[in-house]
C-alpha positions as CSV (number, residue, x, y, z in Angstrom):
1,X,-12.2,91.3,32.0
2,X,-8.7,91.5,30.4
3,X,-6.4,88.7,30.4
4,X,-2.7,88.5,31.5
5,X,-1.9,86.5,28.5
6,X,-3.5,84.8,25.5
7,X,-3.4,81.5,27.5
8,X,-4.4,82.8,30.9
9,X,-7.8,84.2,31.6
10,X,-8.6,85.8,35.0
11,X,-12.2,85.2,35.8
12,X,-12.3,86.6,39.3
13,X,-10.3,88.7,41.8
14,X,-11.4,88.9,45.5
15,X,-11.5,92.1,47.6
16,X,-8.2,93.9,48.1
17,X,-6.2,93.8,51.3
18,X,-6.8,97.1,52.6
19,X,-3.4,97.6,53.9
20,X,-1.3,96.5,51.1
21,X,-3.6,96.7,47.8
22,X,-2.7,93.1,47.2
23,X,-5.3,90.8,46.1
24,X,-6.3,88.5,49.0
25,X,-7.5,85.7,46.8
26,X,-7.6,85.1,43.1
27,X,-9.4,82.6,40.8
28,X,-7.9,82.1,37.3
29,X,-9.1,80.0,34.3
30,X,-6.6,78.0,32.3
31,X,-6.9,75.8,29.2
32,X,-6.2,72.1,30.2
33,X,-6.6,70.1,26.9
34,X,-9.3,68.1,25.5
35,X,-11.2,64.9,26.5
36,X,-13.5,63.2,24.0
37,X,-13.4,66.3,21.8
38,X,-14.3,68.6,24.6
39,X,-12.3,71.3,26.1
40,X,-11.2,70.9,29.8
41,X,-10.5,73.8,31.8
42,X,-8.3,74.1,35.0
43,X,-9.4,76.6,37.8
44,X,-6.4,77.9,40.0
45,X,-7.6,79.3,43.3
46,X,-4.9,81.2,45.4
47,X,-4.7,83.1,48.5
48,X,-2.3,85.9,49.6
49,X,-0.2,83.4,51.6
50,X,0.8,81.8,48.3
51,X,-1.5,78.6,49.0
52,X,-2.7,77.3,45.4
53,X,-5.3,74.7,44.5
54,X,-5.9,73.7,41.0
55,X,-9.0,71.9,39.9
56,X,-10.0,70.4,36.5
57,X,-13.3,70.4,35.1
58,X,-12.6,66.7,34.1
59,X,-13.7,64.8,37.1
60,X,-13.9,67.9,39.2
61,X,-10.5,66.7,39.9
62,X,-7.9,68.5,42.3
63,X,-4.6,68.3,40.2
64,X,-2.4,70.3,42.8
65,X,-2.2,71.8,46.2
66,X,0.8,73.9,46.8
67,X,1.5,74.9,50.5
68,X,4.4,76.0,52.5
69,X,6.7,73.9,54.7
70,X,8.6,75.1,57.9
71,X,11.2,77.0,55.8
72,X,8.3,78.8,54.0
73,X,9.0,77.0,50.8
74,X,5.9,76.1,48.5
75,X,5.4,72.4,47.5
76,X,2.8,70.5,45.8
77,X,1.5,67.9,48.3
78,X,-1.0,65.8,46.0
79,X,-0.1,62.9,43.6
80,X,-1.3,63.1,40.0
81,X,0.0,64.2,36.7
82,X,1.5,67.3,35.0
83,X,-1.0,67.0,32.1
84,X,-4.5,66.0,31.4
85,X,-3.4,62.8,29.4
86,X,-2.4,61.0,32.7
87,X,-5.9,61.4,34.1
88,X,-7.4,60.2,30.8
89,X,-5.7,56.6,31.2
90,X,-6.1,54.0,33.8
91,X,-5.2,55.7,37.0
92,X,-6.6,55.3,40.7
93,X,-8.8,58.4,40.8
94,X,-5.9,60.9,41.7
95,X,-7.6,63.9,43.1
96,X,-11.0,63.0,41.6
97,X,-14.5,63.7,42.8
98,X,-16.1,60.2,42.9
99,X,-19.7,59.3,42.7
100,X,-22.7,58.8,42.3
101,X,-21.6,56.4,45.4
102,X,-17.9,56.6,46.3
103,X,-16.2,53.5,47.8
104,X,-17.5,49.9,47.5
105,X,-21.1,48.4,46.9
106,X,-21.2,44.4,47.3
107,X,-21.4,42.6,44.3
108,X,-22.8,45.8,42.3
109,X,-26.4,45.4,43.6
110,X,-28.9,47.0,45.9
111,X,-32.7,46.9,46.7
112,X,-34.4,50.3,47.3
113,X,-38.1,50.8,47.5
114,X,-38.6,47.1,46.8
115,X,-36.8,47.4,43.3
116,X,-33.3,45.9,42.9
117,X,-30.8,47.6,40.8
118,X,-27.7,46.1,39.2
119,X,-24.4,48.2,38.9
120,X,-21.1,47.8,37.1
121,X,-18.7,45.5,38.8
122,X,-15.5,47.4,38.3
123,X,-13.6,46.1,41.4
124,X,-13.5,42.5,41.3
125,X,-17.0,41.2,42.2
126,X,-17.9,44.7,43.6
127,X,-19.0,48.1,42.4
128,X,-16.4,50.9,43.1
129,X,-16.6,54.8,43.1
130,X,-19.5,55.3,40.7
131,X,-18.9,52.3,38.2
132,X,-17.1,52.3,34.6
133,X,-17.7,56.0,34.0
134,X,-18.5,57.6,37.3
135,X,-18.4,61.3,38.2
136,X,-14.4,61.1,37.9
137,X,-14.6,60.5,34.2
138,X,-17.2,63.4,33.4
139,X,-16.8,66.9,32.2
140,X,-18.2,69.2,34.9
141,X,-19.3,72.7,34.2
142,X,-17.8,75.3,36.3
143,X,-18.2,79.0,37.4
144,X,-16.8,81.2,40.1
145,X,-19.5,81.6,42.7
146,X,-21.2,85.1,42.4
147,X,-20.5,87.1,45.3
148,X,-17.7,84.8,46.6
149,X,-14.8,85.3,44.3
150,X,-12.6,82.9,46.3
151,X,-14.9,80.0,45.3
152,X,-15.6,77.9,42.2
153,X,-18.8,75.7,41.9
154,X,-18.5,72.7,39.7
155,X,-21.8,71.0,38.6
156,X,-22.9,67.9,37.0
157,X,-26.1,66.2,36.3
158,X,-26.0,62.4,36.3
159,X,-29.0,61.2,34.2
160,X,-31.6,58.6,35.4
161,X,-30.1,55.2,34.7
162,X,-26.4,56.5,34.4
163,X,-24.5,53.5,35.6
164,X,-27.4,51.8,36.8
165,X,-28.5,54.3,39.4
166,X,-32.0,55.5,39.6
167,X,-33.0,59.4,39.2
168,X,-31.7,62.4,37.6
169,X,-29.3,63.4,40.4
170,X,-27.8,67.1,40.4
171,X,-24.6,67.4,42.2
172,X,-22.5,70.6,42.9
173,X,-19.1,70.8,44.5
174,X,-17.8,74.2,45.7
175,X,-14.2,74.5,46.3
176,X,-13.1,77.7,48.4
177,X,-9.4,78.7,49.4
178,X,-9.5,80.6,52.4
179,X,-7.1,83.1,54.0
180,X,-6.4,80.6,56.7
181,X,-4.8,78.2,54.3
182,X,-7.9,75.9,54.2
183,X,-9.4,74.1,51.2
184,X,-13.2,74.0,52.0
185,X,-15.2,71.6,49.8
186,X,-19.0,71.7,50.0
187,X,-21.0,69.1,48.3
188,X,-24.8,69.5,47.4
189,X,-27.0,66.6,45.9
190,X,-30.6,66.6,44.8
191,X,-32.7,64.0,43.0
192,X,-36.1,63.3,41.5
193,X,-36.0,59.8,42.4
194,X,-34.7,58.2,45.6
195,X,-31.1,57.2,45.0
196,X,-28.1,56.5,47.0
197,X,-25.4,59.2,46.8
198,X,-21.9,59.2,48.7
199,X,-19.8,62.1,47.0
200,X,-16.3,62.6,48.1
201,X,-12.8,63.6,47.0
202,X,-10.1,60.9,46.4
203,X,-6.9,63.2,46.8
204,X,-3.6,61.3,47.5
205,X,-1.5,63.3,50.0
206,X,2.3,63.4,50.5
207,X,3.0,66.1,52.8
208,X,6.7,66.0,52.0
209,X,6.0,66.3,48.2
210,X,5.6,63.9,45.6
211,X,9.3,63.5,44.7
212,X,10.5,63.1,48.5
213,X,9.6,59.5,49.3
214,X,6.5,57.9,50.6
215,X,4.2,58.4,53.5
216,X,5.3,55.6,56.1
217,X,6.9,58.2,58.1
218,X,3.9,60.6,58.3
219,X,2.2,60.6,61.7
220,X,-1.6,60.1,61.5
221,X,-4.2,61.0,64.1
222,X,-7.7,59.6,63.5
223,X,-10.5,60.9,65.5
224,X,-12.3,57.4,65.7
225,X,-13.0,54.9,68.4
226,X,-14.2,52.3,66.0
227,X,-13.8,51.0,62.3
228,X,-15.7,48.8,60.1
229,X,-13.9,45.6,59.5
230,X,-14.0,44.2,56.1
231,X,-13.8,40.8,54.1
232,X,-11.3,39.6,51.6
233,X,-12.9,42.0,49.0
234,X,-13.0,45.0,51.3
235,X,-16.8,45.0,51.8
236,X,-17.7,45.8,55.5
237,X,-18.9,42.9,57.5
238,X,-21.3,45.1,59.2
239,X,-19.6,45.1,62.6
240,X,-18.5,48.3,64.1
241,X,-15.4,47.3,66.0
242,X,-13.3,49.1,68.6
243,X,-9.7,50.1,67.3
244,X,-8.2,49.8,71.0
245,X,-5.5,47.2,70.9
246,X,-5.4,46.6,67.3
247,X,-3.1,47.8,64.5
248,X,-6.2,50.2,63.4
249,X,-5.7,52.3,66.4
250,X,-4.7,55.9,65.4
251,X,-6.4,57.7,68.3
252,X,-2.9,59.0,69.2
253,X,-0.5,60.3,66.3
254,X,1.4,57.3,65.1
255,X,3.5,57.0,61.9
256,X,1.7,55.1,59.2
257,X,4.4,52.3,59.0
258,X,4.4,51.3,62.6
259,X,1.7,48.6,62.5
260,X,1.1,48.5,58.8
261,X,2.5,45.0,58.2
262,X,0.0,43.7,61.0
263,X,-3.0,44.9,59.1
264,X,-2.5,42.3,56.4
265,X,-4.5,42.3,53.2
266,X,-3.7,41.7,49.5
267,X,-1.7,44.1,48.9
268,X,-0.9,44.7,52.6
269,X,-2.1,48.1,54.1
270,X,-4.7,50.3,55.4
271,X,-8.0,50.6,53.2
272,X,-10.5,50.9,55.9
273,X,-13.6,52.9,56.9
274,X,-13.3,54.7,60.3
275,X,-16.2,55.9,62.3
276,X,-15.7,59.5,63.3
277,X,-16.3,60.4,67.0
278,X,-18.8,63.1,65.9
279,X,-20.2,65.9,68.0
280,X,-23.4,67.5,66.8
281,X,-24.3,68.1,63.1
282,X,-21.5,70.4,62.0
283,X,-18.0,70.1,61.1
284,X,-16.2,67.5,63.4
285,X,-12.4,66.8,63.7
286,X,-11.8,63.8,61.5
287,X,-7.7,63.4,61.2
288,X,-4.5,65.1,61.5
289,X,-1.5,64.3,59.3
290,X,2.1,65.5,60.1
291,X,5.1,65.2,58.1
292,X,8.1,65.4,60.5
293,X,10.5,66.2,57.6
294,X,8.6,69.1,55.9
295,X,7.0,70.3,59.0
296,X,3.6,70.4,57.3
297,X,0.3,69.3,59.0
298,X,-2.9,68.6,57.3
299,X,-6.0,68.7,59.6
300,X,-9.3,67.2,58.2
301,X,-12.7,68.3,59.5
302,X,-16.1,67.1,58.0
303,X,-19.8,66.8,58.5
304,X,-19.6,63.0,57.3
305,X,-19.9,60.3,59.7
306,X,-16.9,58.4,58.3
307,X,-13.5,58.5,56.7
308,X,-11.8,56.0,54.5
309,X,-8.2,55.7,55.3
310,X,-6.1,54.5,52.5
311,X,-2.4,54.0,52.3
312,X,-1.8,53.7,48.4
313,X,-1.6,50.0,48.7
314,X,-2.5,49.4,45.1
315,X,0.2,51.7,43.7
316,X,2.7,49.5,42.0
317,X,5.3,51.5,40.0
318,X,3.4,51.3,36.9
319,X,2.4,55.0,36.7
320,X,4.8,57.9,36.4
321,X,3.5,61.1,37.6
322,X,4.4,64.7,38.3
323,X,8.2,65.7,37.4
324,X,8.6,62.0,36.1
325,X,8.2,60.5,39.7
326,X,7.3,56.7,39.7
327,X,4.3,56.1,42.0
328,X,5.5,53.3,44.1
329,X,3.5,51.7,47.0
330,X,2.6,54.0,49.8
331,X,3.5,57.2,47.9
332,X,0.6,58.7,49.1
333,X,-2.3,58.5,51.6
334,X,-6.2,59.2,51.2
335,X,-8.6,60.5,53.8
336,X,-11.9,60.2,51.9
337,X,-14.8,61.8,54.1
338,X,-17.9,59.6,53.5
339,X,-20.7,57.7,54.5
340,X,-19.6,54.1,55.4
341,X,-19.0,51.6,52.3
342,X,-21.8,49.5,51.1
343,X,-24.3,51.6,53.5
344,X,-27.1,51.1,51.1
345,X,-26.8,47.1,51.8
346,X,-26.4,47.5,55.7
347,X,-29.4,49.0,57.5
348,X,-27.4,49.4,60.7
349,X,-25.2,52.1,59.0
350,X,-26.1,55.8,58.5
351,X,-28.2,55.9,55.3
352,X,-26.8,57.7,52.2
353,X,-30.2,57.6,50.4
354,X,-31.1,60.9,49.1
355,X,-35.0,61.0,48.9
356,X,-36.7,62.8,46.0
357,X,-37.1,66.5,46.4
358,X,-34.8,66.7,49.2
359,X,-31.3,68.3,49.4
360,X,-28.3,66.6,50.9
361,X,-25.4,68.8,51.9
362,X,-21.9,67.7,53.1
363,X,-18.8,69.8,54.0
364,X,-15.1,69.1,54.4
365,X,-12.2,71.3,55.3
366,X,-8.5,70.8,54.7
367,X,-6.5,72.9,56.8
368,X,-2.7,73.1,56.2
369,X,0.0,74.6,58.5
370,X,3.7,74.0,59.4
371,X,6.0,74.1,62.4
């Protein structure tokens, strides 16, 4: 296939819109620098409405999501960096695919099938997002999905013993941009030994755009009657607590900043797992976020039992991101669809142990609209 320029490789085009002859969706591949002497590529998925999603092979990282506001203007709604170099330094998982186990494992230890495994403690006394060199710091292979030219599959094999985890664990993440302005993310995990796995995406959203202030005015609805309280190190206590009558209650759309100071924590803010009110085994509504200024709305649906609601509490102004914007506290929010944190150490939580020879599948849909 011919390229549009020496630096721009078009690797797939979807079917044409019958009435207009325009491509309804495209996938392009661009160079994105090098990490550890290996090339990193950037896949650009677009639909006919102008929605664009960019995903790098470094960390299977979402670097950009462009959607329209109420005026029809396109804007980037996720935090990150303009170039690969920003992602190679110390940064808080902007847009990354995290695993083998996303979120925290208490004291970096768990027992499975009678054997105790020790992991890196890279978050104080605890293990976080797969360890020192988790999925977010690996270079994934990628390909346009055959027969589905609006989708790109990112693949990685995590070797037995990598970061302390048992089993050769094969992971694929398929990103699809739909005509309905949705980003669909489908995860598949297989292993040759029983292993915990909790793979998710760690995008930081600011529906007003990264240069237009923080997210305290964003109105959030979480479809959850309960959450998992945590100790001072953000490890769940094991309790499933009702949100009613607490600052954790987002069952009705509420600005992020309304009760934020009541939540406490060090630093102050939301960093909690919510128990999704699920209906059946398929996709269920997880959350809805609306930015009154831009008119943009993000609706999240997932097959996962939980979602980590995080308000960028640890952003402290030390990172400069896209367009020279300094990322201050509460510059973005995360909605990490997941199994509950530290589930491997809580028998009463839904298990994320993937058994040898079995296949685990999970899906999340991010739908964007404006009014």
